[in-house]
C-alpha positions in Angstrom: 34.8 22.8 -59.5 32.2 20.1 -59.3 34.6 17.8 -57.5 35.3 20.4 -54.9 31.6 21.0 -54.3 31.0 17.3 -53.9 33.9 17.1 -51.4 32.4 20.0 -49.4 29.0 18.3 -49.3 30.6 15.0 -48.2 32.4 16.9 -45.4 29.2 18.5 -44.2 27.4 15.1 -44.1 30.3 13.5 -42.1 30.1 16.4 -39.6 26.4 16.1 -39.2 26.6 12.4 -38.7 29.4 12.8 -36.1 27.3 15.5 -34.4 24.3 13.2 -34.1 26.0 10.5 -32.0 24.3 9.5 -28.7 26.9 11.5 -26.8 26.0 14.7 -28.7 22.2 14.4 -28.5 20.8 16.9 -26.1 19.7 15.4 -22.7 16.5 17.4 -23.0 15.3 14.9 -25.6 15.7 12.0 -23.1 12.8 11.2 -20.7 13.1 13.2 -17.5 13.5 11.3 -14.3 11.0 12.1 -11.6 12.1 13.1 -8.1 10.9 11.1 -5.1 8.5 13.9 -4.1 7.2 14.2 -7.7 6.5 10.5 -7.6 4.4 10.9 -4.4 2.2 13.5 -6.1 2.2 11.5 -9.3 0.8 8.4 -7.6 -2.4 10.3 -6.9 -2.7 12.4 -10.1 -0.6 10.5 -12.8 -0.3 6.9 -11.7 0.5 5.5 -15.2 3.4 7.8 -15.9 4.6 7.6 -12.3 4.7 3.9 -12.1 6.6 3.7 -15.4 9.3 5.8 -13.7 9.2 3.6 -10.6 9.5 0.5 -12.6 12.5 1.9 -14.4 14.2 3.1 -11.2 12.7 1.1 -8.3 13.3 2.8 -5.0 11.1 2.8 -1.9 12.8 4.5 1.1 10.8 7.8 0.9 7.3 6.2 0.6 8.2 3.6 3.3 9.2 6.3 5.7 6.1 8.4 5.0 3.7 5.4 5.4 5.4 4.3 8.6 5.5 7.7 10.1 1.8 8.3 9.5 1.0 4.9 11.0 3.2 5.7 14.0 1.4 9.0 14.5 -2.0 7.2 14.6 -0.6 4.7 17.1 0.7 7.5 19.4 -2.7 9.3 19.2 -4.5 6.1 20.0 -2.2 5.5 23.0 -2.7 9.0 24.4 -6.3 9.7 23.6 -8.0 6.4 23.8 -5.6 4.2 25.8 -4.8 0.6 25.2 -6.9 -0.6 28.0 -10.0 0.8 26.3 -8.9 -0.8 23.0 -8.4 -4.2 24.6 -11.8 -4.0 26.4 -13.6 -3.1 23.2 -11.9 -6.1 21.4 -13.0 -8.5 24.1 -16.5 -7.1 24.2 -16.7 -7.4 20.4 -15.6 -11.0 20.6 -18.5 -11.9 22.8 -16.3 -13.5 25.5 -16.7 -11.0 28.2 -19.7 -12.7 29.9 -17.9 -16.0 30.0 -15.0 -14.7 32.1 -15.2 -14.0 35.8 -14.9 -10.2 36.6 -11.6 -10.5 38.4 -10.0 -12.6 35.7 -11.5 -10.3 33.1 -9.8 -7.2 34.5 -6.5 -9.1 34.8 -6.8 -10.1 31.2 -7.5 -6.6 30.1 -4.6 -5.2 32.1 -2.2 -7.7 30.6 -3.6 -7.3 27.1 -3.1 -3.5 27.4 0.5 -4.0 28.3 1.1 -6.3 25.4 -0.8 -4.0 23.0 1.2 -1.0 24.1 4.4 -2.8 23.0 3.1 -4.7 20.0 1.3 -1.6 18.7 4.5 0.3 18.1 6.6 -2.8 17.1 4.0 -3.8 14.6 3.9 -0.4 13.0 7.7 -0.3 12.6 8.4 -3.9 11.6 5.1 -5.2 10.2 4.7 -3.1 7.0 8.2 -3.9 5.6 7.8 -7.6 6.2 4.1 -7.8 5.0 5.0 -5.8 1.8 7.9 -8.2 1.1 5.7 -11.2 1.5 3.0 -9.7 -0.7 5.6 -8.7 -3.3 6.9 -12.2 -3.4 3.4 -13.6 -3.9 2.7 -11.2 -6.7 6.0 -11.9 -8.3 5.2 -15.6 -8.3 1.9 -14.9 -10.1 3.1 -12.3 -12.5 6.5 -13.7 -13.4 6.0 -17.4 -12.6 2.5 -17.9 -14.0 2.1 -15.0 -16.5 5.7 -15.0 -17.6 6.1 -11.3 -17.3 9.7 -10.1 -16.9 9.2 -8.4 -13.5 11.8 -8.2 -10.7 11.2 -8.4 -7.0 12.8 -5.0 -6.4 10.3 -3.5 -8.8 7.3 -5.1 -7.2 8.5 -4.2 -3.7 8.8 -0.5 -4.7 5.4 -0.7 -6.3 3.9 -2.0 -3.1 5.3 1.0 -1.1 4.1 3.6 -3.5 0.7 1.9 -3.8 0.5 2.1 -0.1 0.5 5.9 0.0 -3.3 6.1 0.2 -2.8 4.5 3.7 -1.0 7.7 4.7 -4.2 9.6 3.9 -6.2 7.0 5.8 -3.9 7.5 8.8 -4.4 11.3 8.7 -8.2 10.9 8.5 -8.1 8.5 11.4 -6.3 11.0 13.5 -9.0 13.6 12.7 -11.7 11.1 13.7 -9.8 10.4 16.9 -10.1 14.0 17.9 -13.7 14.4 16.8 -15.1 11.3 18.5 -15.2 10.5 22.2 -12.5 7.9 23.1 -15.0 5.3 24.1 -16.8 5.6 20.7 -13.7 5.1 18.6 -13.7 1.7 16.8 -10.1 0.7 16.1 -11.3 -2.2 13.9 -13.2 0.2 11.6 -12.2 3.8 12.3 -13.4 5.3 9.0 -16.8 5.0 7.2 -15.5 3.9 3.8 -16.9 0.4 3.8 -20.3 -1.2 4.3 -19.5 -2.6 7.7 -19.2 0.9 9.1 -23.0 1.1 9.0 -23.4 -2.1 11.0 -23.3 -3.0 14.7 -20.2 -5.2 15.3 -21.8 -6.8 18.3 -25.0 -8.0 16.7 -23.8 -8.6 13.1 -22.4 -11.9 12.0 -18.6 -12.0 12.6 -18.1 -13.5 9.2 -20.2 -10.9 7.4 -18.8 -8.0 9.4 -15.2 -9.0 8.6 -16.1 -9.5 5.0 -17.8 -6.2 4.5 -15.1 -4.3 6.4 -12.6 -5.6 3.8 -14.6 -4.0 1.0 -12.9 -0.7 1.7 -12.4 2.3 -0.6 -8.7 2.5 0.4 -8.2 -1.2 -0.3 -9.7 -0.9 -3.8 -7.6 2.2 -4.4 -4.4 0.4 -3.4 -5.2 -2.6 -5.6 -5.8 -0.4 -8.6 -2.4 1.3 -8.0 -0.6 -2.0 -7.5 -2.1 -3.3 -10.8 -1.1 -0.1 -12.5 2.5 -0.6 -11.2 2.6 -4.2 -12.3 1.4 -3.3 -15.8 4.1 -0.6 -16.0 6.8 -3.1 -14.9 5.6 -5.9 -17.1 5.2 -3.8 -20.3 3.6 -5.4 -23.3 3.8 -8.8 -21.7 1.2 -7.9 -19.1 -2.1 -6.3 -19.7 -3.8 -4.3 -17.0 -6.6 -6.9 -16.8 -4.1 -9.6 -16.0 -2.2 -7.4 -13.5 -5.5 -6.6 -11.7 -6.4 -10.3 -11.6 -3.0 -11.1 -10.1 -3.7 -8.6 -7.3 -7.4 -9.4 -6.7 -6.9 -13.2 -6.5 -4.6 -13.4 -3.4 -6.6 -10.5 -1.8 -9.9 -12.4 -2.2 -8.4 -15.6 -0.8 -7.0 -13.6 2.2 -10.3 -11.8 2.8 -12.4 -15.0 2.7 -10.0 -16.8 4.9 -9.9 -14.0 7.4 -13.7 -13.7 7.5 -14.0 -17.5 7.9 -11.7 -17.4 10.9 -13.6 -14.5 12.4 -16.9 -16.4 12.0 -15.4 -19.6 13.5 -13.7 -18.1 16.5 
């Protein structure tokens, strides 16, 4: 009798062990994968959780299309409402070179610049972001993986760059609103939104170095850097703290901003 009971108990244990194999575990216990559109909302409301999912499954087509389409919409509105001739004229006036050029030559330069800008404006929106994001991703990978020894892949960093760029879609939509609220001649293409200290300054009378520097201290730039650092931390895991990830992002940005500002001041 006792032997039969022990045999039955042993059979139950074997059944339970077989039933608890990985194949038999309910998929509801596994982490749920986020959809692309859930990721878009998660970047703004749950960035930590969202970038963990992005690091595990690095894709970028949806955010890339969204960012490019929003930028393209801004370019179209600028072309139709402001006009490239006005944009080029403002750029030349802001550089302080207008008085040095004879009137006839000035108008020819503006006309030619408008034709070039009308082409490069659209080409830059379509080609520029993918190339720029790839370059930045390679630089960040060199810092995070090469110097900080975090096991991060280029595909992960490239996907992080695109999702971190989603605030620029909001910036583009706000720019379109400003374009319709302002007079075309009052629109400043170099600083369309008042989210940085330079927006309070006169670009003609302010030092070019200072204006360029302060215009880079932008709310959307800081927002994007925070998201990129969050994504790198998620990709790097325990090997990378958020502080190190943020440093890896801020360092090349600071070098770029200082270099750009120095060039603006010099020329």
